[in-house]
C-alpha positions in Angstrom: 0.0 0.1 0.3 2.6 2.4 0.1 2.9 2.7 -3.7 -0.9 4.6 -2.9 0.3 6.7 -0.2 3.4 8.1 -2.3 0.9 8.5 -4.9 -1.4 10.2 -2.8 1.1 12.9 -1.5 2.6 13.3 -5.0 -0.3 14.3 -6.0 -1.3 16.6 -2.9 2.1 18.4 -3.4 1.5 19.0 -7.2 -2.2 20.4 -5.8 -0.6 22.5 -3.8 2.1 23.9 -5.9 -0.9 24.5 -8.4 -2.6 26.2 -6.3 0.2 28.6 -5.1 1.1 29.7 -8.4 -2.5 31.9 -8.9 -2.9 30.5 -12.0 -6.0 29.8 -14.7 -8.3 27.8 -12.9 -8.7 25.9 -16.0 -5.3 25.3 -16.5 -4.8 24.4 -13.2 -7.7 21.5 -13.4 -6.6 20.2 -16.7 -2.6 20.1 -15.6 -3.6 17.7 -12.3 -6.1 15.8 -14.3 -2.8 14.8 -16.5 -0.7 14.4 -13.3 -3.2 12.0 -12.2 -3.5 10.1 -15.3 0.3 9.7 -15.4 0.7 8.4 -11.7 -2.2 6.2 -12.7 -0.3 4.9 -14.9 2.7 4.1 -12.8 0.6 2.6 -10.3 -0.8 0.1 -12.4 2.8 -1.0 -13.2 3.7 -1.7 -10.1 0.3 -3.1 -10.1 1.5 -5.8 -12.4 4.8 -6.4 -11.3 3.1 -7.5 -7.8 1.2 -9.5 -10.1 4.0 -11.0 -11.8 6.0 -11.8 -8.3 2.6 -13.5 -7.1 2.5 -15.8 -10.5 6.3 -16.7 -9.8 6.0 -17.6 -6.5 2.9 -19.6 -7.2 4.9 -21.5 -9.7 7.7 -21.8 -7.3 5.8 -23.3 -5.0 4.3 -26.0 -7.9 7.8 -26.8 -8.9 8.8 -27.9 -5.6 6.4 -29.7 -4.9 6.6 -31.8 -8.1 10.6 -32.2 -6.8 9.4 -33.2 -3.3 6.8 -36.2 -5.5 9.6 -37.1 -7.9 12.7 -38.1 -4.8 9.2 -39.8 -2.8 8.8 -42.1 -6.4 12.9 -42.6 -6.4 12.8 -43.7 -2.7 10.1 -46.0 -3.4 12.3 -47.1 -6.4 15.3 -48.0 -3.8 13.0 -50.1 -1.6 12.2 -52.0 -4.3 15.5 -52.4 -5.3 16.2 -53.3 -1.3 18.4 -50.4 -0.9 17.8 -48.6 1.8 20.2 -46.3 2.0 19.4 -44.7 -1.1 16.2 -44.6 0.2 16.8 -43.1 3.2 18.9 -40.2 0.7 15.7 -40.0 -2.0 13.5 -39.4 1.4 15.7 -36.8 2.6 15.2 -34.9 -0.4 11.9 -35.0 -0.1 11.3 -33.5 3.2 13.7 -30.5 1.7 11.3 -29.9 -1.2 8.8 -30.1 0.4 9.7 -27.5 3.2 10.7 -25.2 0.2 7.3 -25.7 -1.0 5.4 -25.0 1.5 7.6 -21.8 2.0 7.3 -20.9 -1.2 3.3 -21.3 -0.9 3.1 -18.7 2.4 4.9 -16.3 0.5 2.3 -16.8 -2.3 -0.6 -16.7 -0.3 0.8 -13.3 1.4 1.6 -12.1 -2.1 -2.2 -13.1 -3.2 -3.4 -11.1 -0.9 -1.6 -8.1 -0.6 -2.2 -8.1 -4.9 -6.0 -8.1 -4.2 -5.7 -5.0 -1.4 -3.3 -3.3 -4.7 -6.4 -4.3 -7.5 -9.2 -2.6 -5.1 -6.9 0.3 -4.2 -6.3 0.5 -7.8 -9.7 0.6 -8.6 -10.5 3.1 -6.2 -8.2 5.4 -7.5 -9.0 5.1 -11.1 -12.9 5.9 -9.8 -11.7 9.1 -8.0 -10.1 10.2 -11.1 -12.7 9.7 -13.1 -14.7 11.3 -10.4 -12.0 14.3 -11.0 -11.9 14.3 -14.4 -15.9 14.9 -14.3 -15.9 17.9 -11.7 -13.1 19.2 -13.7 -15.8 19.9 -16.9 -18.3 20.6 -13.7 -15.6 23.6 -12.6 -14.7 24.4 -15.8 -18.4 24.7 -17.0 -19.4 27.4 -13.7 -15.6 29.1 -14.4 -16.9 30.6 -17.7 -20.4 30.8 -16.4 -18.6 33.6 -13.5 -17.2 35.1 -16.6 -19.7 35.8 -18.1 -22.0 36.8 -15.5 -18.6 39.3 -14.4 -18.8 40.5 -17.8 -22.3 41.5 -17.5 -22.2 43.0 -13.9 -19.3 45.2 -15.7 -21.4 46.3 -18.8 -24.5 47.0 -16.4 -22.3 48.9 -14.5 -21.2 51.2 -17.1 -25.2 51.6 -18.6 -25.8 52.9 -14.9 -23.1 55.2 -14.9 -25.2 58.4 -14.8 -22.6 60.4 -16.8 -23.4 58.0 -19.4 -26.7 59.2 -19.7 -25.8 62.4 -19.2 -23.8 62.6 -22.2 -26.5 61.3 -24.2 -28.7 64.1 -22.9 -26.0 66.5 -23.6 -25.9 64.9 -27.4 -29.6 64.8 -28.2 -30.2 68.6 -26.9 -27.1 69.3 -29.1 -28.6 67.6 -32.3 -32.0 69.2 -31.1 -30.4 72.6 -31.7 -29.0 72.3 -35.3 -31.8 71.0 -36.4 -33.2 74.4 -35.2 -30.1 76.4 -36.4 -30.8 74.6 -39.4 -34.4 75.5 -40.2 -33.6 79.5 -39.3 -31.0 79.1 -41.8 -34.0 78.0 -44.2 -36.5 80.2 -43.6 -33.4 83.0 -44.1 -32.3 82.0 -47.2 -36.0 82.2 -48.5 -36.7 85.3 -47.3 -33.6 86.4 -48.9 -33.9 85.1 -52.2 -37.1 86.7 -52.7 -39.1 84.0 -52.9 -41.9 86.2 -50.9 -44.8 85.3 -53.6 -44.9 82.0 -52.5 -46.4 82.8 -49.1 -48.4 85.0 -50.4 -50.0 82.2 -52.1 -50.0 80.2 -48.9 -51.3 83.4 -46.9 -54.5 83.1 -49.5 -55.6 79.5 -49.6 -55.7 79.9 -45.8 -58.0 82.7 -45.8 -59.3 81.6 -48.8 -60.4 78.2 -46.6 -61.5 80.7 -43.7 -64.0 82.3 -46.0 -65.7 79.2 -47.6 -66.3 78.6 -43.9 -67.7 81.1 -42.7 -69.8 81.3 -45.6 -71.1 77.5 -44.8 -72.0 78.9 -41.4 -73.9 82.1 -42.3 -76.2 79.5 -44.9 -76.5 76.9 -42.1 -77.7 79.5 -39.8 -80.0 80.7 -42.9 -78.5 84.3 -42.5 -77.5 82.9 -46.3 -79.6 81.2 -49.1 -78.9 77.4 -49.4 -76.6 76.7 -52.2 -78.0 75.7 -55.3 -77.7 71.4 -56.0 -75.3 70.3 -59.0 -77.0 70.2 -62.4 -77.8 66.3 -63.0 -77.4 64.6 -66.7 -81.0 62.8 -67.1 -80.7 59.1 -67.0 -81.4 58.6 -70.6 -78.5 60.5 -71.8 -76.6 59.0 -70.0 -77.6 54.9 -70.1 -77.8 56.6 -74.6 -73.7 57.3 -74.2 -72.9 54.2 -72.2 -74.7 52.6 -75.2 -73.5 54.5 -77.9 -69.6 53.8 -75.6 -70.0 50.1 -75.9 -71.1 49.9 -79.5 -67.8 51.6 -80.5 -65.6 49.4 -78.4 -67.6 46.5 -80.1 -66.8 47.9 -83.5 -62.6 48.7 -82.5 -63.0 45.1 -81.3 -64.4 43.7 -85.0 -62.2 45.9 -87.0 -59.2 44.1 -85.6 -60.2 40.6 -85.1 -61.2 41.5 -89.4 -57.5 42.8 -90.0 -55.8 40.1 -87.7 -57.9 37.5 -90.1 -56.7 39.3 -93.3 -53.3 39.0 -92.3 -53.3 35.7 -91.6 -54.7 34.9 -95.2 -52.4 36.8 -97.0 -49.3 34.9 -95.2 -51.3 31.8 -95.8 -51.1 33.0 -99.8 -47.3 33.4 -99.3 -46.6 30.8 -97.7 -48.1 28.4 -100.8 -46.5 30.7 -103.5 
């Protein structure tokens, strides 16, 4: 477990070092995730080496057990041959290999327990790193939203500044003054060019309108006779005129049709020739 303790200390020191630099939070978070992934790769290598040691101890234990079985077979063969001394020496080798097999088996069991813990710790570390990646994306999104809110607040603060609105009002008043001066200049130019006749006609139109309104009011009050009704053209005369116009239109349409027909006949004759 010392591997992961060292890994945790290294990651913590990297985080504290980045924070002490007061760098951009987004860059800091990205760098932290990169360091975590690098350390995770190193941790996987260490776990893989521990697994390899476990498998090596298991094979050694199996090999020593196989050696013990082989020497036991040889001892049996010596007994069958009637050579007890040789059988005793073979049994001595059997005990040696059995002792080694038990030692390797005990080491293998301890190593296997350590490897199982390392695997659990590695999965937990991998889960923490994945969680850190998700939190990193969330923190970066919060950072960007905070920056946008800051820009909006600074913009709104600028708009709430009274001097800005005062300057806007000054510009509006200045434009109104320029418009008034332009209108005054136009009137002066009109007077200077002697275009007084147009003004007289305008005054005459205004006065004549007032006179007509006064006459209409007196007729309404009975002080003047009523306005005579406009002469209407007899209905028969109007109908006759309309009929004459319709007849003339029909004659014109007939003449155009005859002209088109004659033109077509002339074209056909030329085509036959």
